[in-house]
C-alpha positions in Angstrom: 35.0 -18.9 6.8 37.7 -16.5 8.0 38.1 -18.3 11.4 38.5 -21.8 12.7 40.6 -24.7 11.5 40.6 -28.4 11.0 37.6 -30.7 10.5 35.1 -28.5 12.3 36.0 -25.5 10.1 35.7 -27.6 6.9 32.3 -28.9 8.0 31.0 -25.5 8.8 32.4 -24.1 5.6 30.7 -26.9 3.7 27.3 -26.1 5.4 27.7 -22.4 4.5 28.6 -23.2 0.9 25.6 -25.5 0.6 23.3 -22.9 2.1 24.5 -20.1 -0.2 24.1 -22.5 -3.2 20.6 -23.2 -2.2 19.6 -19.6 -1.8 21.3 -18.7 -5.1 19.4 -21.5 -6.7 16.1 -20.2 -5.2 17.0 -16.7 -6.4 18.1 -17.7 -9.9 16.3 -20.9 -10.7 12.7 -19.7 -11.2 9.7 -21.0 -9.4 9.6 -24.7 -10.2 9.0 -27.4 -7.7 12.7 -28.5 -7.7 13.9 -25.0 -6.7 14.9 -25.0 -3.0 12.6 -23.2 -0.5 14.0 -20.3 1.4 13.2 -19.0 4.9 14.5 -15.8 6.5 13.9 -13.0 9.0 14.0 -9.3 8.8 15.9 -7.9 11.7 15.7 -4.6 13.6 19.3 -3.5 12.8 22.5 -4.6 11.2 24.2 -5.2 14.6 22.1 -6.5 17.4 19.4 -7.5 15.0 21.6 -10.1 13.4 22.3 -11.8 16.8 18.5 -11.7 17.6 17.6 -13.3 14.2 20.2 -16.1 14.7 18.9 -16.7 18.2 15.3 -16.9 16.9 16.4 -19.4 14.3 17.8 -21.6 17.1 14.5 -21.4 18.9 12.7 -22.4 15.7 15.1 -25.3 15.1 15.3 -24.0 11.5 18.5 -22.5 10.0 18.0 -19.2 8.3 18.8 -18.8 4.6 18.5 -15.0 4.5 18.7 -12.1 7.1 17.3 -8.8 5.8 17.9 -5.4 7.5 16.9 -1.9 6.5 19.0 1.1 5.7 17.6 4.6 5.0 19.6 6.9 2.6 19.3 9.8 5.0 21.4 8.0 7.5 24.3 8.2 5.0 25.7 5.0 6.4 28.3 3.0 4.4 27.5 -0.5 3.5 28.8 -2.4 6.5 30.9 -5.1 5.1 31.8 -6.4 8.5 28.1 -7.1 9.2 27.8 -8.8 5.8 30.7 -11.1 6.7 29.1 -11.7 10.1 25.9 -12.9 8.4 27.8 -14.9 5.8 30.0 -16.5 8.4 26.8 -17.8 10.0 25.9 -19.6 6.8 23.2 -17.1 5.9 22.9 -14.8 2.9 22.7 -11.0 3.8 20.1 -8.8 2.3 19.5 -5.1 2.6 16.3 -3.2 2.0 17.7 0.1 0.8 15.2 2.9 1.3 15.7 6.3 -0.4 14.2 8.5 2.3 14.4 10.1 5.6 12.1 8.2 8.0 11.7 11.4 10.1 10.1 13.3 7.2 6.6 12.9 5.8 6.0 10.6 2.8 5.7 13.6 0.4 9.3 14.8 1.0 11.2 15.2 -2.2 14.8 14.9 -0.9 15.4 11.5 -2.6 12.7 11.4 -5.2 13.3 8.9 -8.0 13.8 11.6 -10.7 16.7 13.0 -8.7 18.2 9.6 -8.2 18.0 8.8 -12.0 19.5 12.2 -12.7 22.6 11.2 -10.9 22.4 13.5 -7.8 23.3 10.7 -5.4 25.8 8.8 -7.5 28.7 9.2 -5.1 26.7 7.6 -2.3 25.4 4.8 -4.6 28.8 4.1 -5.9 30.3 3.9 -2.4 27.8 1.1 -1.7 28.5 -0.6 -5.0 32.2 -0.6 -4.3 31.7 -2.1 -0.9 29.5 -4.8 -2.3 32.1 -5.6 -4.9 34.7 -5.8 -2.2 32.5 -8.2 -0.2 32.5 -10.3 -3.3 29.8 -12.8 -2.2 26.2 -13.3 -2.9 23.9 -10.8 -1.2 20.6 -9.2 -2.1 19.6 -5.5 -2.4 15.9 -4.6 -2.3 15.7 -1.0 -3.6 12.6 1.1 -3.1 10.1 -1.5 -2.0 6.4 -1.1 -1.9 6.5 1.5 -4.6 2.8 0.9 -5.2 1.8 2.2 -1.8 1.2 5.7 -0.5 3.5 5.7 2.5 6.9 6.2 0.9 8.3 9.2 -0.9 9.5 7.1 -3.8 6.1 5.6 -4.4 4.2 6.2 -7.7 1.8 9.1 -7.3 3.5 10.5 -4.2 4.9 14.0 -4.9 4.3 13.6 -8.6 6.4 10.5 -9.0 5.6 8.4 -12.1 6.2 4.7 -12.8 8.7 5.7 -15.4 10.6 7.8 -12.7 10.8 4.7 -10.5 12.0 2.4 -13.3 14.7 4.9 -14.3 15.9 5.3 -10.7 15.9 1.5 -10.1 17.8 0.8 -13.3 20.3 3.7 -12.6 21.1 2.2 -9.2 21.5 -1.3 -10.6 23.7 -0.1 -13.4 26.1 1.7 -11.1 26.5 -1.6 -9.1 27.2 -3.5 -12.3 29.7 -1.0 -13.6 31.5 -1.1 -10.2 32.0 -4.9 -10.3 29.3 -5.8 -7.8 28.1 -8.6 -10.0 27.1 -11.0 -7.2 24.4 -8.8 -5.9 20.9 -10.2 -6.5 18.3 -7.6 -7.1 14.9 -7.7 -5.5 11.9 -5.9 -7.0 9.4 -5.9 -4.3 5.8 -4.5 -4.1 2.9 -4.4 -1.7 0.3 -7.1 -2.0 -2.4 -4.3 -1.9 -5.2 -6.8 -1.2 -7.4 -4.0 0.1 -6.6 -1.2 -2.5 -8.1 -1.3 -6.0 -5.6 -0.6 -8.8 -2.4 -0.9 -6.7 -1.3 -4.1 -8.3 -1.6 -2.5 -11.7 0.6 0.3 -10.4 3.1 -2.2 -9.2 3.2 -4.0 -12.6 3.9 -0.7 -14.3 7.1 -0.3 -12.4 8.6 -3.7 -13.3 12.1 -2.7 -14.5 12.7 -5.6 -16.8 14.0 -9.1 -16.5 17.6 -8.0 -16.8 17.3 -5.9 -13.7 15.5 -8.4 -11.4 16.6 -11.6 -9.8 13.8 -12.1 -7.3 10.3 -10.7 -7.1 9.3 -9.9 -3.6 5.8 -9.4 -2.2 5.0 -7.7 1.1 1.7 -8.3 3.0 0.6 -8.3 6.6 -2.4 -9.8 8.4 -4.1 -7.6 11.0 -2.9 -4.2 9.9 -0.6 -1.9 11.8 -3.3 -1.3 14.5 -5.0 -4.7 14.2 -8.0 -3.4 12.2 -8.6 -6.3 9.8 -8.0 -10.1 9.4 -7.4 -11.9 6.2 -6.6 -15.4 5.1 -3.2 -15.9 3.5 -4.9 -16.6 0.1 -6.9 -13.4 0.3 -3.8 -11.5 1.3 -1.4 -12.8 -1.3 -3.4 -14.7 -4.0 -3.8 -11.9 -6.6 -0.4 -10.5 -6.0 1.2 -13.9 -6.6 -0.7 -14.3 -9.8 0.5 -10.8 -11.0 4.1 -11.6 -10.1 4.0 -14.9 -12.0 2.5 -13.0 -15.0 4.8 -10.0 -15.0 8.0 -11.8 -14.0 8.3 -14.3 -16.8 9.3 -17.1 -14.4 11.4 -15.1 -12.0 11.5 -16.5 -8.5 8.7 -15.2 -6.3 9.3 -14.7 -2.5 7.1 -13.3 0.2 9.7 -10.7 1.3 7.8 -9.2 4.2 5.0 -10.7 6.2 3.7 -10.9 9.7 0.5 -11.3 11.6 -1.1 -9.5 14.5 -2.7 -11.5 17.3 -5.7 -9.5 18.4 -8.5 -10.4 15.9 -7.9 -14.1 15.3 -5.8 -17.1 15.9 -2.3 -16.1 14.9 -0.8 -19.6 15.4 -3.3 -21.1 13.0 -2.7 -18.2 10.5 1.0 -19.1 10.5 0.2 -22.8 9.7 -2.2 -21.7 7.0 0.3 -19.3 5.5 2.9 -22.0 4.8 0.4 -24.5 3.8 -1.1 -22.1 1.3 2.2 -20.9 -0.1 3.3 -24.5 -0.6 0.6 -24.8 -3.3 1.9 -21.7 -5.1 4.9 -20.6 -7.1 6.4 -18.9 -4.0 9.8 -20.3 -3.0 10.9 -17.9 -0.2 9.4 -16.4 2.9 10.9 -13.7 5.0 9.1 -13.0 8.3 9.1 -9.4 9.6 10.3 -10.3 13.1 9.7 -6.9 14.7 7.8 -5.6 17.7 7.2 -1.9 17.0 5.6 0.6 19.3 2.1 1.4 18.2 1.8 -1.5 15.8 0.7 -5.2 16.0 3.2 -7.6 17.6 4.7 -9.1 14.5 7.1 -11.4 16.3 7.0 -15.0 15.1 7.4 -16.2 18.7 5.0 -13.7 20.3 3.5 -16.6 22.3 4.3 -20.3 22.9 1.5 -21.2 20.5 2.8 -19.1 17.6 6.3 -20.4 18.2 5.1 -24.0 18.0 3.0 -23.2 14.9 6.1 -21.8 13.2 8.2 -24.8 14.1 5.5 -27.2 12.8 5.1 -25.2 9.6 8.8 -24.9 8.9 9.4 -28.6 9.1 7.9 -29.0 5.6 9.1 -25.7 4.1 
């Protein structure tokens, strides 16, 4: 803690230290039953989104372990160390989903394609983030190029001629710059889409695994309801095969559900939330990050989209 004094500050500092230890254990300790379970939220931005996530945690009566936010390379924003400290001061580990793209372009844009990243064209930008992460000096997570087995991001395999080898080279290149810059407390998240409705996509994901040295956490993304509410799946149907693949490929690496959410137009969202945590408790998964967004034109992913879903989340999290 950088503020406060006396017994209160010591108590808060102890809580923060304990939380960080728990998340670090969950990220580095494998998937066994003794590894602490983690819960977090993805927020809409590194400023107001953090406050919103912390407020949601209070409503849930469940402290957060991780807050994840998204940064696109085209924004050319520096890694905001002040925001990292703000999250850390709240007793939460910061995480950044780092997206090499311009969200305004179509998915086939080649501006930040993996082969160009691996060739060093963006090293100055990458190194600026690595230096800032080293200056932060505390545990944080970076999730680079998630859902690379989909079709909706320009870094994905098969989009614009990208290969699995291209993605692996880019991922390793980014990782190595951070390591050489002294950002050794960064935990690296390799994260793919559960692809429960697309044949062959899990094989594509497996082909992009960069190696145990380059991965601290395996993340899986999957949503119930679809962006426009066009389908409904049980948690097991949504994640079962993906979890099996992660366990097989990751050689005991911790497995987290790094993005998930449910719509509420085709079924009972509250019951789905209960079913999700009940099902995951029977698997190797040790972490869940809920995508707590309400995006125009998409399903309402908010965990507290109704009184019933809020109560379901509170009930489910008491045993998570």
